[in-house]
N, C-alpha and C positions, 0 to 999 in steps of 0.2 A: 562425752568422752570419745575421742577419735579412735577408729578401728585401725589406723595406720601407725606404724612405728615412727619414731622421730625422724629417721633418715628418709623413710618412705613419704612422710608428710611433707618434709622440706622439698623433696623431689617433685611431688605433685603440685605444690604451690608454685614452684619455679616454672613448671610447664604451663600452668594455667595463667599466670600473670601476664605473659606477653600477649596471649589471646585477648585477655580483658583490655589491655592497653590499646591493642589494635582496634578492637570494637569501639572503645571510647573515642579513639581518633576518628573512626568512620562516622560515628554518631555526631560528633562535633562538626565534621565537614558537611554532613547531610543537613543538620539544623541550620548551618550558615547559608546553604543554598536555598533552603525553604524560606528563610527569613528574607533573603535578597529578592527572590522571585515574588514573594507575597507583597513586598513593598513596591516592586517595580510596576505591577499592574495598576497601581493607583494613578499612574500618569494618564490612563484612559479616561479618568473622571474630570480632566481639565475642560471647562466649558469652551475656552478659546481653541483648544486642540480638537475638540469634537466639531466645532464650527468649521475649522480648516479642513477636516475630513469630509464633512457634508458637502463642502464646495467642490470636492473631487468626485463625488458620487452622482451619477445620472439618475437621481432618485425618481423623477417623474417617469422616465422610461422603464426603470426596474419595477416600479409599482404597477405600471400598465401591464407589463409582461407577467407579473405575479398574479394579477387578477385573471388574466387569460388562462394561466396554468391552473389556478384554483378552480376554474369552471369545469376542468376535465380530470384533475388529479385524483379526485375521490370516487370516480366511477369504478365500479367493480370491486370495491374493497369488501372484505368479509365482515360479518357481524361482530367478530372479536376485535377488529381493528378500529382505532379511533380516527375520524376524519381529520385531515390537515386543515390549518387555517391560513389566513393571508400572510401572517408573519413567517410561517414555515415556507410558503412559496416565495416570499421575498428573500429569505435566506438562500434558497436554491438559486434564484436569479443573481444574488450577490456573489455567491461562490463561482458561478459560471462567468460572470463579468470580470471578477477579480483575476481569475486564471487566464481567461481568453483575451482580455483587453487592457488590464491595468498593470499587473505586476509581471516581472520577468525573472526567470531562473538564471542564476549565475554559476557557471562551472569554472571557466577560465576565459580571459578576454582574447579577442582577435587583435593581432598587432595593428596599430593604427597606420603603420608605414607600409609593411609588406603583406598584411592581412593573414599571415600564418597564425596558427593557434599557439598561444604563449604557454609556458610552463611555470608552475609555482616554484620559487627559489627559496622560500622561507618567510619568516616574519619580519616586519619592519616596525620601527618605533612610531607610535602615534604622535600626531601634532596636537597642539593645544585645542585647535578647532575640532579635531576628531574626538577628543575627550569630552568636549562640551556636549556631544551627541551620543555619548556612551560607546564611542568607537575605540576601545582599548586594544582591540585585535585588528592588526593590519596585515594583509597577505601581499607578498611581493611576487610579481610575475616578470619574466624576461623572455624575449624572442631569441631563439637560437640562431635565426638567420641574420638579423640586423642589429642585435643587442639592444633593442629598444626595451625600456622597462616600464612597468605599470604597477599601480598599487590598488588594492581593493579593501576598503574599510568595512568591517563588520559592525555597522551602526546598530545600536541597541535602543534607539529612541524612535517611536512611531512617527513623531513629527518630521524627523529627517527622512524617514522611509517614504513618507508621502511625496517627497521630492525626488529621491533617487529611484524608487519603484523597482528595485532589483535586490536579489540576494538568494539565500538558501532557506531552508525550512524555518529557521529562527526568525529571519526578517519577515518572511511571508506571514507566519502566525501572529507576530507582533503587530504588524500593520493591519492585518485582517481583524484582530481583536478590537483595535481602535475604531474601525469602520462599523463593526457590529454595535459597539457602545454608542456611536454617533447616531445610529438608527434606533436607539432605545432598547436594544436586545441585551439580555443578561448573558454575559459571555465569560468564558474562562480561557486562560492560557495553559495549555497542557504540555507538561515536560515528561518525556520518556527517557529513562536512564540508559536505554540502549541506542541513544543518539537520534532522536527525532522530536519534532515539536508540532503541535496542531492546536485546535480550539474545540471547545464545547459550547453549545448555545442552548439555553433553556427554552423548551417548547411548551407554551401554555396549553396547546391543544392535546399534546401527548402526556403532559404532566411529568416530564422527565428531561434530563439533559441529553442532547443529541451530539454525537461525535461529528465534527465538521473539519475536514482536512482541505484547506484551500489550495495546497500544492497539487493535490490529486483531483480536486473538484468532486469530493466524495462526502456524502451526508449519511449519517446513521449506518456506517459500515465498520463498527469497532473491531471486529475480528480479522480485518484485512491484514493487519501487521503480522499477526501470528500465522494465519493460514495462507495469505497471498505473498507476503514478503519473506516469510520464514524466520521471523524474529524470535529470539529466546528472551522473552520479556522478564523484567525483574521488578522495577518500581516505576509507577506512573502517577504523577501528582498534578492536580488541577488547581489553578490559582484564580480567584476572582476578587473583586473589591470587598466581598463579605467573608470569604472563607477559603481555606486550603483543604483539599480532600484527597485521600489516597484512592484513586479510581482504577487501580491496576486490574481489578477483577471484572471491570466492564470490557476489558480488551483481551481476555483469555477464555478459552473453553476448557482449560486444564489447570485448575487452581493448585492442585497438589504438586505438579511439576514446577510451576512458578515459585511456590513456597520454598522448594529445595534450593532455588537460586538466590533467594533473598537473604544475604548474609552480611549486609552492611550495618545492621542494627538489630536489636531485639524488637519483636513485634509489639510487646507491651510498651516499650519506650516510644515507639513510633506513634502509637495511639495516644499516649499521654502527651507527647510533644505537639501533635496536631490539635488536640483539645486545648492545650495551653495557648497556642498561637491564635486559634479562633476566639477564645475567650478574651484575649487582649484586644483583638480587632473589634469585637462586637461589644466591648465593655460600655461604650457610650451610646449604643444603639437604643432606640425606644423599645419598651417591653414587647409591644406587638410585633415589631420587626424581628426581635430575637426569637420570639415564639414561632413565627412563620419559618425562619431559617432552621430552627431546631426540628420542626415537623417535616420540612422538606428534606433535611439531611437523613432523618430516620427512614423516610420512604426510599431514599436513594440507597442507603445501606442494605435495606431489604432486597432491592433490585440487584445490587452488586453481588450479593452473596447467593442469589438464586442461580443454580446450575442449569445444565441441559440446554444451552443455547444452540439453536440451529444455525448453520452456516449458509449465508446467502451467496448467490453467484458473484455479487459485487465484492465479496470478501475473499474471493479466490484469486484475484488479480494481483500481479506484481506491481512494483512501483513504476510510475510513468515520469516523475519529475527527475531532472538531471540527465546527463548523457548516458547512453547505454553502457559505455566503458566504465563510468563511475558506478552505475547501479550493479553491474556485474562484479566489480571489485568489492562491493558491500554485500553481495549475495542477496539483493532485494528485488531481482527481476521477477521471479515467480517461484513459489515453492512447489516442486514436483517430486515424484518418487522415482524418476529415471527408470520407468518400467520397460521391460523387454519381454516380448512374446517368445516363449521357448516351446518347441514342439512337444506335445504330450504323447502318451502311448497310442491313443486312438488316431491321432493325426499321423503318427509314424506308421501305424498299420495301414491306414487308408492312403498314405503317401500324398496327402493333400492338406494344405493349410488355407483357411478362408476366414477373414474377419471383415466386418463392415460396420459403418457408423451412421446413425441418424441424428442430425442436429435438432430435429423437431422433438424426438423422444429423449435426446441427450443420452444416448445409450449405444454401446458397442454390442454386436452380436458375433460370437465366435462359433462357427460350425464345428461340431465334434469337441466342444469344450467340456472339460471335466467339471467345471463349475462356472457359473455366470460371472461376467466382468462387472464390477461395481458400477453403478450409474454415474455418469459424468464424463465429459470429454477429456478431462485431465487424467482419468484413472488408468489409461493405457498408453500415455505418451512417454517418449524418452526424454524430450526436452520441450519446454514451452516458455517463450520469452515474449512478454508484452501482449499476450492474447487473452481474450475473454469471450464468453458466449453472450450474444446480444439477442434479445427478444423484442421486436418492434410490435407492440400490442396494437398500435393503430393500423399498421399494414398487415398484421398477423403473419409476419415473416420471422424466421430464426436463422442465425448464422454465427460463425466465429469471426471475430474482427480484432484489429489492434486495440489496445487500451487507449483511451482518450489522451491526446498529447504526445503519444509515441510516434516516432518517425519510421520505425521498422519493427517487425515482429517475425518470430520464427517458431515452427513446430516440427517435430519429427517423431517417427515411430520406428521401432526396430524388431525384426524377426531373426531368431538365432536357432540353428539346428546343429551346432558344432558337437553336441553330445550324441549325435546319431551317425550312422554310416551312409545316410542318404545324400544324393546329389540332386541339386535342383534341375528340373527339366524345363520348366516354364515359369515365368513370373510376370504378372499383369497387375497394373494399378489403374483403377477407374476413379476419377475425381471430378467434382463440379465446383466451380467458383464464379464469382461475379466481380467485375471491376468497373469503376466509374471515373470520369474525368481521366487523369493520367495515372490512376492507380495501377500497381504492377504486382503480380504474383508469379513467382518462379518455382515450379515443382522440380524435384530431382530425386532420382533413385540411384543408390550406390550399393555396390557389392564388392567387397575387397577394396582395391584401389581404383576401380572403374566406376564412373558415374555418367548418367545420361540425363538431360533436361527434358521435362515434359512438354508436349505440344499444347497449343491452346484448346484443342478439342476435348481434352480431358481423359485420354487413354494413353497409357504408357506401358510398353512391353519391352523387356530386356531381350536384346538380340542374341543369337546363338554364340557369337564369339565371346561375349561377356559371360554367358552361362557356363561356357567351357573352361573358364578360369578356375572353377571349382571352389569359390568362396562359400563359407558356411554361415554367412550373415548378410542380411539385406536391410537397408535403411531408406525410408521414404521421408522426404522433408519438403516443406514449403516456406518461402520467405515472402513476406508482404511488405510493400514499401510504396513510397510516393503518394499521390493524391494532392488535392488542392485545398488551401484555406484551413480554417479552424476545424473543419469536419473531415480532414484528409484521412483520418483513421477509418472513416466509414466507407471510403472509396475502394477498399480491398476486403472482400468477404468470402470466406470459405464455407462451402456446403450450404449455401443459401437455399431455403425451401420454405413452403407454407408451414405454419405451426401445427397444422392438422395432417400433414403428409405422413404416409406410411412407407415411403421410399427411403433408400439408403444412398446418399450422394457421395459416399466414400467406400471403396471396395478394394481389397487386396487378396489375390489368390496366387498361391505357390503350389506347383506340382513337382513331385520328386520321383526319382527312380533308384 
């Protein structure tokens, strides 16, 4: 018997019904997408397509480089770590070759007539030939200077992508998945509902699936999207020839928050649907194969539901693929806390603020601090775009550099004393950096509307005429650019020092009156 009156019960049912219908619509849409992607990855199993892919891969060269890498990669690993094998090293070489030599990122074309950057003007109808290669989406571009038009087809067939060799993350992961299968690797196509695509490759040596993002040349850095790009993840599915798996939990360190955002379907429905799709796919598999897949999936589920994942340095970096303008518009350059130093009572009493940073220790030290600054170069920056901390274990050197593939990087720190009656009497910044080839680093200190650039010797002091302007805020910044070749990112290095050094290559001191 219902506890609601007739009118109340009717009202309640009226309010519930639309929600149920919306959820049913979302679930139907989700299932359609799951089925479509599950079927699409079967194209990687074509023997002729795999042979076409192998003809494009410099297999002998990559195998040789993989053997060289294997000879050194396992040195210094802990007893808890499993040593890598040749396939792992070949995967590393394949990722590097794919991004550095084979595939090209496409944002917008340059005009073939006047060479200006063209702008997207909307969608165009696909041709019959486009549709043969899954190119149902066609982007139109136009030049504002000479009215030249261009079209970019979003091909969805890896065979065609072996020829065009360009695109965005969807094209990259699609083509890379085929190359992995052509080399005998067990690979997945991974779809993130917050608009990104990558792969996973099963490692025999590690006994688990490894995240592999060919757009970023990143391996086994699954938390990078949440902690480096600042993504608010919801659903992430991995599709292989054998199974489709909800792998969302591999890519987050905060499962409770992600669960709050998962509102497209009921969790029980999702589990049931995935089981049904996998049963249908594996129905004709030999018993031994089905048993193997079942045991591997159980082990993966245990891994996915295990919490307390530690965040690696490689997972703190922002996105490097695509233009800086495009990445900024998506908010995927780098996740930072926009930190500002504010004078505390001790500093106000002493009329002095001092902070320094060691890249070797990856630690800031603030004299007269009320509490220590958390470890990590990002913990005290206002902005950080395309930057990472690099440790050269062979040379035993540490520094901050641009992320691989990025043409420019920026970092800044801010000190604010607007809440005090103090006036700045002197301001000095001491910094060390290293450049190679034609790499360029420009330092700048700004207070109010006045800015001065830093000299090459690494000491920058604000002159009296700027100090007398009376600003209550100071910002220190550095822009890293240029360099040559595929390692241009390495030609600009902030705070380079031996990894055993106890010195501080970055130092800021303000004195007040």
